[in-house]
N, C-alpha and C positions, 0 to 999 in steps of 0.2 A: 647265490643267497646270503650266504655268509657273510661275504663281502658289502652286500646292502643293508644287512643286519648290524655289523659292526661301525660301515658310515653313521646310520642311525642314530648307534648309541654315542658316536663321538659328537654327533650336531648334538645332540641332547645336554652332552656335557658340556661342549664349548660355552652353549645358550646359557647353562646353568652358572658357568664360571662368568660371563657376560655381564650376567643380571646382579652376581653377587658381588661385584666388583664395580657397579657403579657408581661415582663417585659423587658426594657431596660438593656444592660449590665451596670456594676457598672462604667466600665470605661469609656462608652460614653458619647462623650464631647456635650454637650446641649450649646449654644450659641446665640448669636445675631450677625448682621455686620451690618453695614455699610461705608461709602465712603467718604474721608475729604471734596472732593468739596460741597457735599450733606448736612454738618452738621457744619463744623467747623467755617464759616465767617470769619472774622478777614483777607480779602483777600488781605491787602495792609499792614498791620501790624507788627511791629520788623521785618523789613528785609525781608519779604518774595515778592518773584517775580511775578510775571504775568502770570497765564498760561491760555490755548487756551477757557477756559471757562469762565474765566474774560474777554479775549481779544471779544468774540463774543457776551457774552450779553451786554458788553459797545457800542459794535461798531454795532452789529445789533438786537439790544433788540426783534424786532417783530417774529423772529423766535423761541422765547418762546411762550407757548399759552399764557398764564397772563403778558409776555412782564417781568418778576420778573429774579430773579439772586440769587447767592450765596452768597452777599457780606456779608453778616448778615447768611441768613438760621439760623440752630438751634443754631449758636452761640458757638458751641462747645467750641471753643477756649478759649473762657472763663465760659464754665460752663462745663468742664471736671469732675470734681469732683463731680457735679451730677448727670454727666451721670453713673460715677461708683457706685454712689451712688443706682442710677436704676437696674444696674447691680447685686449688693447686694441684694435689693428687688425681683429680677426676680431669686435670687436663681443660676445665671448662675455659670458655669465651664468654659466657655470662652467666648471672644469676637475679634472678627473679625475685624478689621477696616483699613483703607488705608491709608499712609503716602501723604502728599504733597511734591511732586518732587521739587517745587518752593518754597516752605518754609525750605527746609535743603540748596537746591541747586540755587539760585535765577535766575541764567543763566541758570540752568541745568549743566552745566560743573562743574566739582567735585575741579577745581582749588578756586572756591570760597565757602565754607559753612557759612552758617547762624548761628553761634551760640545760637540766640534765638529760631530756629525752632527746633533744636537738643534739648535743656532744654524743651520748649514744651511736645514734645514726651515723653522724658527721665521723665519729670512728671506724666504724663497720664500712663505710664509703670510700675511706681513704686506705680502708687496708685492702679493701679489693680494688682500687686504683694501683695498689702500689706493684701489683703484680698481675695488672693489665687485665684484668677481668672487668667485664662490662657492668656495671648495675644498672636494673631496672627495677624500679618503684611502683608497686600497688598500693595508692592512696589508700583504698577501703577495701578488707578483707575481711567483712563481717562484723566487727568488734567496736559497734559504735557506741559512745561515750554515753553511760547511763543515764548521764543527766537531759541528754538530747532526747533518748528514748522516752523518758517520763513526760515530756512533750509530744510526744506522740511520733518521734522519728519520720521514718517516710512514710506516713498518713498527713505527716504536717508537711503542707508545700512551701513553708520557710524552711525546710531542710535544705534546698537546692542551694538557697542564698548562705546557711551555715556551712554548707560544704565548700562551695566555692570561698569561704574567706578561709578555712583548713588549708583548700590546695596553693593560696597564694601563699599562706606560709610557709610550704614547703618546697614551693619553686624559688622562693627568694632563698630558704637556710641551703637547699641541696644542686640547685638549677645548674650552680657553675661547673658540677663535675658530673652532674647525671643526664642522658639526653634522652632515656627513655621511661613515659610516665604514662602507666596505667590508671584510667581513674576508678572504676570499678571490678572486684572480682564476681563474675557471676550473678547478674541480676537477676536471675530464675530461685538460685538460693535463697537468697536475700528475700526476695519479697512472695514468690508460693511460698516456700516452705519456713520462712519467719514469720509473715504475714497471713497467707493462706492458708496456712495448716500450721502445726505444730511439731516438725521435726528439726527446724534451728531456732536457735534466740532470735527476738524475742516470745517464739511460742503463741504469738495473739490467737491465731487460729482466729482470723476474723475472715471464714471462708467465702463470703458472699463478695466483697469488695477489697478485701484488704491489698490481694496480691496488684488488682487493677490500680488502684489509690496509690501504693508505692512504684509501679510500676512507670506509671506515668510522672510521678515526682521524681524518681530517682533518675531518668532518661533527660529531663530537665536540669538537674543537679549534673550531670556530665558534661552538659553544654557549656553550661555556665562556668563551669572549671574548664573546660577547652578550650573556652574566648579568652580566661582571665591568662590562661597558657599564651594563648594565640597574641592579645593585643598589647600585654604587658611585657611579657618575658622570651619571647621565640626570636624579635629580633638580636637581642643580647647571647641569648645562650644557645641557639640553632639547636632546640632537640624536637622532640615529638610527642604529641599527648594522644592516647586512643582509650580504647575500652576493651575489657576481657567478659567474652560471654560463653558459656558450656554450650556447647553445639554436640553434641551425641548423634548418631544418626538414627532416621526413623523413616526406614524404607517401608513401601507396601507389600503385606503377605502376600497377595494376589494385584494381579491390573486392576479387579474391582474395589481396592482397596485406596488407589492412589489418592481419592478426595480426603479420606479418613487420615491418609499419612501426611496429606498436606496439610491437614489442620492440628494434627500433632506437633508438626514443627511450627507451626505457627506460634502454639499455646507456650511450647517449650523456650524458642528461642526469638522468632520473627517477633514477638511481642516488644524487645530490648532493640532487636537488631533493626526492624523496618523503620522505625521511627530516623533512623540515624545514617542507615546505608540505602535505604532505598529512593528512587528518584520518586515515586508518590510522596514520600513523607506520610505520619500520624502511622496508626495502628495498621496491623496486617488487616485487607478487605475481607476476608470470608472469616475470620476471627469474628471480627466486629460484628457483622451479620449473624452469627450464630447468638454470639451475645447477648444482642441485642432482641433477637426471637425469642432466645430463652428467658430474659430480662421480662418482656411483655407477657408474656405466658404465667410468669410467676406473680405480675400482678403489681410490678414497680413502673412507676410512672416514666422513666429513661432508663436507658440502658446500662447496666451495673458499671459498665467499661467507660470512664471519661471520657471527653474526646478533647483533642489540643484545639488551642484557637489557631488561626493563620498566624499570628504573630510567632506563639509557641513552636508549629511547625516550622517555620523558616530559621528559627534558634537551634534545634537539633538537627534537623537536614545538614547532613556533611559534617557533621562536627566530630570529625576521628581521623588521624593520620594512620591509623591503621586498624586492623578486627583482630584482636586479639583470642585465641580459640582454644579453651580447655578441653579437650575431648578425652574421652576412655573407652567409650564403647557403640555399640549399635542396637538395633532392635527391629522388629516386625512390625507394623501396624495393621491391625483387621478390624474392622467398620462394624461384623459379628463375633467374632472368637475372644474369647479370655475378657469381656468386657465384665466389669466388678460394679458393687453396687457405692457411690461414692455421694457425697453430704451435699445434699442442695438446700441453696444455690451455693457452687463450688467451680472454679474452673476445670476440672476433670470431669464434672457432669456435665458444663459445658459443651466439654468437646466430645464425651460420652465416645470413646474407642475402645479395643482391646491390645495388649499389648503379645507378642508371641517371640520367645526363645527360642531358638533350636535347642534338641538334648544336645546335639554333638560339639556346639561350643564350649571350649573350655570355661569353668567357673573360677575366681577366686575368693578372696576371703570375704570380699565383701558381694551382699544379696543381689544387688544391683550390676555388679559387674564381672561382664562376658569377654572374652578376646572374638570380638565380632568382626571376619575375615573383610578384609579392605574398609574399615569402616571411616577410616581418615582421607581415603581415594574418594567414596562417595562425598561425604561430608562437606570437604572442601572444595570437589568440582561442582556441587549445588551452589555453593555460595560464592564460586568465581561467576558460575553464569547468572544469578539470583542479583548482585550487586557490583557487577561489571569490575570484577578482579582488584579489588584493593588491595594493598598490601598486607599480608596476613603472617601473623606470628602463633605457632601453637605453644601456649603458654604454660597448659599443662598436661601432661600425659603421663598414665602411670597404671600399675599394679600392684593389689593388696595379696598380705601372706596373713596367716594366723601367726601369735606371738612364739610360738614353739617350733617354728618352721626352720629358725634360726640361720646362719650363715648362707646354707648352699640352696638360695632361692632359684633353679634353673627355670621353673616358670615366669619367675618375671622374666628373665632374661631373653628367654622364647617369645613373650609378651614386646619386648623393646625390641628385639628385631622384625619381627612381625610389624610393628607400628613403624619402625622406620622404614621396611622395605617399602611400605606405606604410603610414606612421606615422600619416597624416591619416586614411585609412581604418579606420585602428585606435581613433584617439579617437573616430570615428566608431560605429562598433561598441561602445561602451563600455566599451573598455579602460580600466584606471585606472593611464594612462602619464602620471607627472610629469617626464619629461626626455629628453632624446638627446644622446647625445656620439659626437662624428667621430673615427674612427681614422684618422691622427692629427695632432695638432697639426704636427710635423715628421718629417722622415725617421729613420728609427733602427736600430740594428743588429735584424733582424729573425729573430732567434734561429739556427735551424738554415741558415738561407738566407743568413745576414752581410748584406750588403751590395747582397746582388742581387736582391732587390726592394724598392720604395719604397711607403710609404703614405702619405706626410708632405700635410698643405696645404701645406706650406713645404719647396720643395727644403734640402737639407744639401749643402753642397762638401764633402764629406770629405777633398778633398784642401785644402784652406784648413784651417792651423793654425787659423784663428778661427771654421773652422765657421761661414761666413757662410750667413744664412736670408732664402732669396728665393721670395717667395708664387709658386705657381701657380694657374692659371686658376682652379679650382676653388675657392681660397681666397675669391675674389673673388663666386663662386655663392654657397660657402655664409653667408658674410657679408651679401649681398642678402638672404637667407633669413631670417637670422634678425634683421635689422636690420627689415625690412616685416612678418615673421611669416607670408608666404604664398610659394609658389613661382611665377616666373614664368620659363615655360619659353623663354620669347622673349630674357629677359634676356643680354647680351653686355658685358661688362667693355671701359669706354672706353680706359682705359690698363690696364698690369702693374706700375702703382705704389701701393702700399697705405699709407693714411694715417689715422689714427687719428680716428676723430669724437666729437665733444662727447661729455661723459658717460661716456667708456672713455681 
């Protein structure tokens, strides 16, 4: 009996060791991600135009939790070489960052290009390439030029042409060196939170149709920018162009809740992914039916969700070389439990479901972010089956802590290890996943939460004019994974002094 027990223990230990040392592919891209408004600062320097976050935080500061703004933020505009040095310290393969549309085109229109803005990004890109770090550019991460917002922003169908013109300037300026372009970061947050609610700029709060107008115009803008690259630049530059969509996992709370969970998935990300990646094209079927039914009951002459013409469907369908996934957490969806009163009409009212978060899931400093077990595997496996396994990149994944938590962020390290175990499970499941970008390289301006939440692998001292950056414990853990291509759950950094390895 003792021999059998001992054998079982050894077998379990051996299995754990094998799982612990599953290897990431040698060509798997490890990186981090940031966004221009959150880190750059220099909000009105060197010819940069005003964007919607500049305008909102200056004219309506109370909408930000601590009444702060991104005027200086991490001041990466003046500290970009230090940021690249941090990339080298972390041994990163890649770095995903966004461009400020209004830094390149101050009015948003392509007739006026700001040379200083182009030079800044050229210097940034060249500094990365000097150390063999692959730059991944996001064209738009929420900071629309204010001049375009005054013309209606994403509620104006002409936004697709303005965005395509901007994209052409970007490809022409940087595409000789940059081979990964992402058109939009998180359409849901742009359209629902900015247009259908008041939780992101421009806080339009047009609950009835804002989300839906924005959704249609945004995916058409994406497609036009994609084809600008495909037809005018791909042959000479040889790169790729895709889109990043926030895909948290929404699972059924009980088997009876599967339809409710599917509606939630369609409302959160399917409304943007389905027109591009599905074989049917257009908006998701069940969601479209639900909105049409609700609209009719509310007295509308036709559905509040606009339709795509056949020509528009054909333009958008298949217009992406890869599917960028921003993933942070998961939720359980119920058709009956925890339902709340939502504005009528609105997207949340159209879907009308409840959200369940088990008490045992660890919680971060952000009210919406918990450690949901295996959520990456669930989300990516679902996308694989739904969209015939396109190329995927996880373009954001991270954990927040309060400002007072300091450098010893064990829970962030725990989160990253759990997330990357789920990434390995996802690779084992045959998902065509090519890379993983941790959010974020450094602490930044966290949108409506200001500086009350921190996501950085590196702490930024926002009281110091130099914006000193210092690695947290999680930075060492992430570097160890990147360097060794496996997850060692027993690894503890011997010191908190980060150095640059040979080759980086």
